[in-house]
N, C-alpha and C positions, 0 to 999 in steps of 0.2 A: 766468341772465343773465351770469354771469362768463365762460361759454364765448363769448358774443357779444363781450364787451369784449376778451377775449384775442385773438379772431380779428381784430377791427378793429385792434388795436394792432400786428399783424404788418405792416400796410400804412401806418401813419402814427402820429404822436404825438397824444395827446389829454390835456388836463389834467383834473383832477377835476371841475370844473364841466361840461365837455363830456361826460364819462363819465356824470355824473348826469343831464344833459339827455337823452342817448341812452336811458338806462334809463327815464326818465319817459315817453318816446315809445313804447317797446316794450310790446306787450300780449301776455301769454301766453295761448295757446289750446291746447286739447288736441283732437286728432283721433283717433278710434277707427280701428282697422284697416278699410280699404276706404272710409272717408269721403273726400270730395273737398275739396282746398284750393281748386282752381279747375277750371272746366269749359269744354269746347269750346263755342263759340257765345256765350260771355259775355266781357265785358271784364275783364281782370285789374286789380284796384283796390288790391291790396296785395302786399307782398313779405314772404316768410317766411324766418326764419333757423331752421334745424333744430337745436333744442337737444337733442332726443332722438328717435330713431326713423329710419325710412326712408320716403321718398316715391318715387314713380315718375312719369315723364312718359310718357303713352301716348296713342294715337289709334286710330281705326278706319279700316282701309283700305277700298278700294272694294268688297271682298267682305264687308264687315261684320265682319272679324276684328280682334280687339283686338291691337295691336302695342305692346310696351314699347320706348320709345326709349332711356331710361337711368334710372338710379337716383340719388337724392340722399340722402346720409346726414348724420350729425351734422356740425356746424360748416361747413355750406354754406348758401348762400342759394337759395331757390326762387322763381321767377317766370317767367311767359311774358313775356320781355323785350319782344318786338314789341307784344304786346297792351297791356302796361303803359305802355310809352313812347309809343306812337302812338294809344292808346285805341281799338283795333280788336278785334273779337271774336277770341278765341283759337281755334286749330285743334286744341289738345291739352287733355288732362286732366292734372291733378296730383293723384295719389291716394295715400293713406296705405297703405303695404305692411304696416306695423306700427302699433301705437299710437304716436302722436307728440306731442311737446311742441314747439310752434312759437312763436317770438317774431315778432309781426306789426307791420309798419309800413305805414300808409296813404300814399298819394301826398302828402297834405297834411303829414303828419308828416315825411316825407322832405324835402319842400320847406322846412319849418321848420328842419330840421337843416342843410340846404344853405345857408340864408341866415345861420345863427347860427354855424356851425363853419367857419372858413376852409378847413381842410384836408379837409372832408367830401367834396367832389366828387372830389378827387384820390384819396382812399381808395376811394371807390365805383368810380372808373374803373379802378383797379388790380385790385379784386376782380372787376369785370366782365371785364376782359381775361384774368385768370387762369382764370375760369370758362369763358370761350369757348374758350380754348386746351385746357383739360381736356376739354371736350365734344368738340372735334375729335379729340383724341388718343384718346378713348374710342371714338368711332364709326369713324374712318377705317380703322384696321387690320382691323376686322371685315369690310370690303368685299372684302379679298383672301384671307382665311383660310377654311379649311374649318371645319365645325362643331366637330370635335374641337379644333382649334387655337384657335378662338374661346372654347371652354369653358376650356381650359387657360390662355389669356391672361386670362380673367376671374378665375380663381382666383389667378393671379399678381398681378394689379393690384388686386383687391378682396377679399383673403382675409377681411376683417372682414364682408363682406356675404354670402358664400357660404352660410352656415348660417342666415341670417336671412330669406332670400327664398324664397317658395314655388317649387317646381320649375316650375310652370306659368308663372309670371312670368319666371323665368330663361330658360326655353325660348323664350318670346316675344321676350325681349331678344336672344337668340342667333340668332333667326330659324329655329328648328327646332321640331319637335313635342316634346311632353313624353316620348313613348316613345323618340324618338331620343336625347334627353338622358339618359334612364335607361340606354340601351345604352352610350352614351359613358362615363357614370360607372362602369358595371359593368366596362368594358374597361380603364379606366385605374387601377383599384384594385389 
């Protein structure tokens, strides 16, 4: 719970009453590796803060291939924002890559925080903006790079994830086959 509070305090001031209120609204859940936090075709009804572990956002393309869009590690929020905000079915899955501990907030709990904590919406807006910028920065460079450059870039930007993610999921994220990733890894060692 302290990770969540420390994260929120980066974006605004909270007094002890507000911190205690936030803690009372958060519910700890544990996901086992490969469990889903949210699924395509269903409406996202809660937001998760990753306290421990790694999630991935993925979908199936028109050939039925599973594609990893990005990874979400500790001290980040996870939600299909369109689905959650507009109450429409999600097009993506959010799945545990490792065993995870998540702090969960329902829409009603977030609404309560919004009406009780004056600075809450500002904090959430800053977090959302930061997350969207990070998402764009994570995905955009990959469009112009070759496979080797994408892998090296991933290692540079996310060294804490490299040894925690199965090669098959990393290959999917990089848009290459697992055998291609193995060759690239062999050639850069």
